[in-house]
Every structure is written in C-alpha cells, then in structure tokens.
Legacy VTK file of the C-alpha trace (Angstrom):
# vtk DataFile Version 3.0
C-alpha trace
ASCII
DATASET POLYDATA
POINTS 247 float
-70.997 96.135 -50.116
-71.289 96.741 -46.403
-69.263 94.897 -43.765
-72.258 92.857 -42.668
-72.874 91.774 -46.255
-69.246 90.664 -46.730
-69.375 88.651 -43.504
-72.604 86.986 -44.593
-71.064 86.120 -47.972
-67.980 84.537 -46.339
-70.150 82.420 -44.079
-72.153 81.196 -47.058
-68.929 80.247 -48.899
-67.463 78.165 -46.032
-69.782 75.240 -46.688
-69.096 74.951 -50.447
-65.378 75.334 -49.770
-65.359 72.350 -47.418
-67.373 70.345 -49.933
-64.845 71.189 -52.629
-61.918 70.059 -50.463
-63.731 66.830 -49.598
-64.458 66.159 -53.267
-60.787 66.737 -54.149
-59.590 64.353 -51.467
-62.100 61.712 -52.537
-61.587 61.933 -56.311
-58.110 63.337 -56.967
-55.909 62.452 -53.994
-54.253 58.989 -54.231
-55.699 56.362 -51.885
-53.651 55.512 -48.819
-52.099 52.070 -48.607
-52.711 50.745 -45.127
-50.688 47.611 -44.287
-52.866 45.173 -42.380
-51.468 41.800 -41.448
-53.323 38.549 -41.144
-55.801 38.530 -38.271
-54.928 35.972 -35.596
-57.916 34.464 -33.828
-57.301 33.768 -30.126
-59.438 30.954 -28.680
-61.563 32.022 -25.750
-60.225 29.261 -23.492
-56.697 30.707 -23.848
-57.666 33.802 -21.851
-58.821 33.125 -18.314
-60.398 35.947 -16.397
-60.604 34.178 -13.051
-58.531 31.654 -11.136
-56.224 29.228 -12.925
-57.412 26.271 -10.871
-60.101 25.262 -8.401
-58.490 25.372 -4.978
-59.541 23.228 -2.047
-61.164 25.233 0.732
-61.662 22.176 2.922
-59.991 18.782 3.233
-62.252 16.578 1.163
-61.678 14.098 -1.615
-63.586 11.730 -3.834
-63.241 8.135 -2.599
-65.181 5.285 -4.231
-67.297 7.814 -6.088
-68.400 9.815 -3.035
-67.110 13.077 -1.553
-65.632 12.397 1.897
-63.406 14.253 4.371
-59.745 13.234 4.396
-59.843 12.233 8.061
-62.450 9.555 7.388
-59.837 7.377 5.683
-56.663 8.603 7.373
-58.000 7.869 10.856
-57.829 4.169 9.981
-54.017 4.218 9.884
-51.178 6.359 11.175
-47.959 7.515 9.552
-44.813 7.738 11.717
-43.385 11.294 11.819
-40.134 10.318 10.128
-41.707 8.196 7.392
-43.133 9.262 4.066
-45.202 6.380 2.703
-45.712 5.934 -1.005
-48.910 7.432 -2.329
-51.315 4.549 -2.749
-54.664 6.257 -3.192
-53.386 9.671 -4.319
-51.756 8.419 -7.506
-52.624 11.621 -9.321
-50.332 13.670 -7.047
-46.814 14.344 -8.334
-44.441 15.764 -5.720
-42.193 18.363 -7.329
-41.882 21.056 -4.690
-38.119 21.392 -4.336
-36.829 20.116 -0.988
-40.367 19.934 0.362
-41.077 16.271 -0.430
-42.799 15.048 2.761
-46.592 15.129 3.101
-46.391 15.900 6.818
-44.418 19.082 6.193
-47.753 20.703 5.345
-50.461 18.227 6.381
-51.121 17.616 10.070
-50.300 14.031 11.035
-53.088 13.791 13.605
-55.853 15.689 11.838
-55.700 15.324 8.046
-58.483 17.872 7.695
-55.989 20.576 8.703
-52.673 21.991 7.538
-49.881 22.468 10.064
-47.391 25.312 10.546
-43.795 24.924 11.691
-44.735 25.648 15.314
-47.478 22.997 15.318
-50.392 25.385 14.844
-53.074 23.951 12.569
-54.827 26.016 9.921
-57.632 25.270 7.496
-57.186 24.647 3.785
-58.769 28.051 3.137
-55.804 29.665 4.942
-53.180 28.290 2.545
-51.293 31.629 2.099
-50.427 31.581 5.807
-48.838 28.171 5.357
-46.934 29.197 2.206
-45.615 32.371 3.851
-43.348 30.317 6.128
-41.011 29.420 3.248
-41.954 32.063 0.684
-41.874 35.194 2.830
-40.756 37.617 0.122
-43.368 36.386 -2.346
-46.001 36.485 0.405
-45.247 40.154 1.133
-45.485 40.948 -2.576
-48.807 39.099 -2.654
-50.098 41.207 0.233
-49.076 44.405 -1.572
-50.677 43.295 -4.826
-47.474 43.020 -6.901
-47.632 39.217 -7.008
-50.664 37.182 -7.910
-53.989 38.185 -9.375
-56.614 40.700 -8.240
-60.280 40.344 -9.130
-63.257 42.652 -8.757
-61.539 45.917 -7.880
-58.063 47.352 -7.294
-59.345 49.166 -4.190
-58.610 46.933 -1.199
-61.494 48.563 0.708
-64.007 47.688 -1.985
-66.194 44.684 -1.156
-65.614 43.371 -4.694
-61.840 43.291 -4.142
-60.419 39.769 -3.936
-56.863 38.489 -4.087
-56.513 34.967 -5.416
-54.841 32.629 -2.946
-51.606 30.756 -3.688
-53.313 27.469 -4.545
-55.768 29.173 -6.917
-52.821 29.746 -9.275
-50.218 27.164 -8.205
-50.617 23.415 -7.777
-49.398 22.941 -4.161
-47.557 19.684 -4.823
-45.947 20.935 -8.051
-46.133 24.758 -7.938
-43.924 25.617 -10.918
-45.825 26.673 -14.020
-45.474 24.523 -17.090
-44.187 26.273 -20.240
-46.938 28.299 -21.867
-47.125 29.363 -25.500
-47.408 33.165 -25.647
-50.435 34.688 -27.299
-50.001 36.662 -30.538
-48.835 40.250 -30.104
-51.221 43.079 -30.991
-51.049 44.504 -34.512
-51.712 48.225 -34.890
-51.679 50.482 -37.946
-48.903 52.556 -36.365
-46.629 49.521 -36.265
-47.519 48.355 -39.768
-47.341 44.793 -40.933
-43.999 43.545 -39.619
-44.007 40.575 -41.992
-43.842 42.832 -45.064
-40.798 44.773 -46.339
-40.722 48.446 -45.540
-40.998 49.326 -49.250
-44.574 47.999 -49.190
-45.948 50.857 -47.147
-43.401 53.536 -48.008
-41.727 54.062 -44.654
-40.167 52.088 -41.885
-42.322 51.316 -38.871
-40.941 52.276 -35.432
-40.353 48.627 -34.565
-38.284 48.041 -37.708
-36.087 51.042 -36.970
-35.407 49.813 -33.446
-34.749 46.234 -34.507
-32.342 47.147 -37.317
-29.047 45.301 -37.501
-26.274 47.002 -35.476
-24.139 47.038 -38.649
-26.712 49.087 -40.609
-26.507 52.846 -40.429
-23.013 53.696 -39.203
-21.411 54.106 -35.798
-24.544 55.561 -34.201
-26.261 52.201 -34.777
-23.595 50.247 -32.988
-21.115 49.728 -35.867
-17.751 48.729 -34.403
-15.161 51.447 -34.577
-12.227 50.968 -36.900
-8.942 50.046 -35.249
-6.597 52.882 -34.496
-3.980 53.542 -37.170
-1.216 54.655 -34.790
-0.538 51.158 -33.482
2.132 49.138 -35.255
1.503 45.407 -35.347
3.976 43.428 -33.275
6.245 41.040 -35.109
6.303 37.425 -33.939
8.847 36.994 -31.169
9.258 40.726 -30.568
9.228 41.552 -26.837
6.629 43.956 -25.577
7.747 47.458 -24.647
7.910 48.319 -20.979
6.802 51.489 -19.310
4.022 52.266 -21.792
6.505 52.770 -24.661
8.057 55.907 -23.197
LINES 1 248
247 0 1 2 3 4 5 6 7 8 9 10 11 12 13 14 15 16 17 18 19 20 21 22 23 24 25 26 27 28 29 30 31 32 33 34 35 36 37 38 39 40 41 42 43 44 45 46 47 48 49 50 51 52 53 54 55 56 57 58 59 60 61 62 63 64 65 66 67 68 69 70 71 72 73 74 75 76 77 78 79 80 81 82 83 84 85 86 87 88 89 90 91 92 93 94 95 96 97 98 99 100 101 102 103 104 105 106 107 108 109 110 111 112 113 114 115 116 117 118 119 120 121 122 123 124 125 126 127 128 129 130 131 132 133 134 135 136 137 138 139 140 141 142 143 144 145 146 147 148 149 150 151 152 153 154 155 156 157 158 159 160 161 162 163 164 165 166 167 168 169 170 171 172 173 174 175 176 177 178 179 180 181 182 183 184 185 186 187 188 189 190 191 192 193 194 195 196 197 198 199 200 201 202 203 204 205 206 207 208 209 210 211 212 213 214 215 216 217 218 219 220 221 222 223 224 225 226 227 228 229 230 231 232 233 234 235 236 237 238 239 240 241 242 243 244 245 246
C-alpha cells in the first residue's frame, strides 16, 4: 500500500475511533457523582442596582397633603441660634448623628431652603457632599476617588453615563449609620462541592474544607501545638528560681 493510501486509511479510522471512545465513556465508565447543594432563591428586592434611598434635591416637604417648600412654613417663626426646638412637625426624623444633634448645624437658620457650611456659605440640597466633606474629609476624598460609595453607568469618569451616588442617596442624613443587614447566601460552585455534606460523599475534600480544617487535625503543619521540651525539669513548690540563666 502506498503512503497516500495509508494516510487516507488513518483519516478514515479517526472518526470510528472517536465514536468508540465516546461509546465506552457513555456505557462502561462509571457516572460521576456531582455534589449539588440546595438552591437558595434570592428575592429580587434584596438586590438593589441603584440608590438605596431617594435623596432630596431641593428643600420641599409634604404638609397637609401638599408638596411645599420648607421656607413656606419656617418663615412664620424663627429659631434662636443657640436653641434646638423639639421636632413638632418632623416627627418621623430621628437624630442619631453622633455629636451633630442640632438642626442648624446643617440647615440655614434664615433660609430653610438651603444648607449652610461652617463659614456661613449656603449650598443647595443637591450639593450635600460638599456639606458632608466638612466633617468627613477622609471619606469624602475616598468618595471622589471612587473607593467609597457607589458608581452607576460607567467606571470611566469621562463617560456621560458615569454617575457617583451622593452621600444622602445611601445614608439617611439624620441617622447615617446602616442598620444591620442579613448577608445574602454565598455562591455554590461545583469546584467547592456541597459544604453541608461530608467529604466521603463526593470522594475528595473540597478546597474550602481543607482550609477550614481544625488546627489539631493533620500534625504540626496544621497548627498543632508543639510538645513541651523534655530538657526542662519541673520546679518543686517553694524551690527558688535559678539566677543567671542556670549557669
């Protein structure tokens, strides 16, 4: 048989050979046992893609069922600079902002439609980060750099879709600390295996089980405490300690 004929014969045999291997794997080889844990359904309202809260961009509130600017009511009375009156209308506000417990520390006493900085400069409600930066300078710089807070649209600051959420879109200004949140279930992958089952179920230990093994399992390399040295003689009660290191 010529060389071309042998090459043609080998090419014709490749297909049947692959079919034979596939048939062996399908019929003879034992099926693989894949540990799959119980699927945990996460409710859609537990994952928020946008802002945590609706922030005020202007000083308005609902009074007697209608939306009105804050100054419309506050112009009827004045609050002395050193006095912090009890909240009569704003009963839904809970002040829990550390040492910052006075309304006029942030709200302008003359124009309640504005916020006020330490130097007396007034800013709009839409410029809340500028107000917060006076006391939270380090966090404000992290927010500017993108390491604090939330970015929407695009990571590129030059992109028109790029938007950094403002402070009050995540934090309640009067009580900024987050309430305890229940963490969502961790992801389950086939590489990790089902962590709720013993390792004998799927034949080998998953990487997470090996790393979370007890420090007393597996010898000194796993953190087992070393045995006490045998060259030290226990001291009898009342025996004075040796001076000079025993020499």
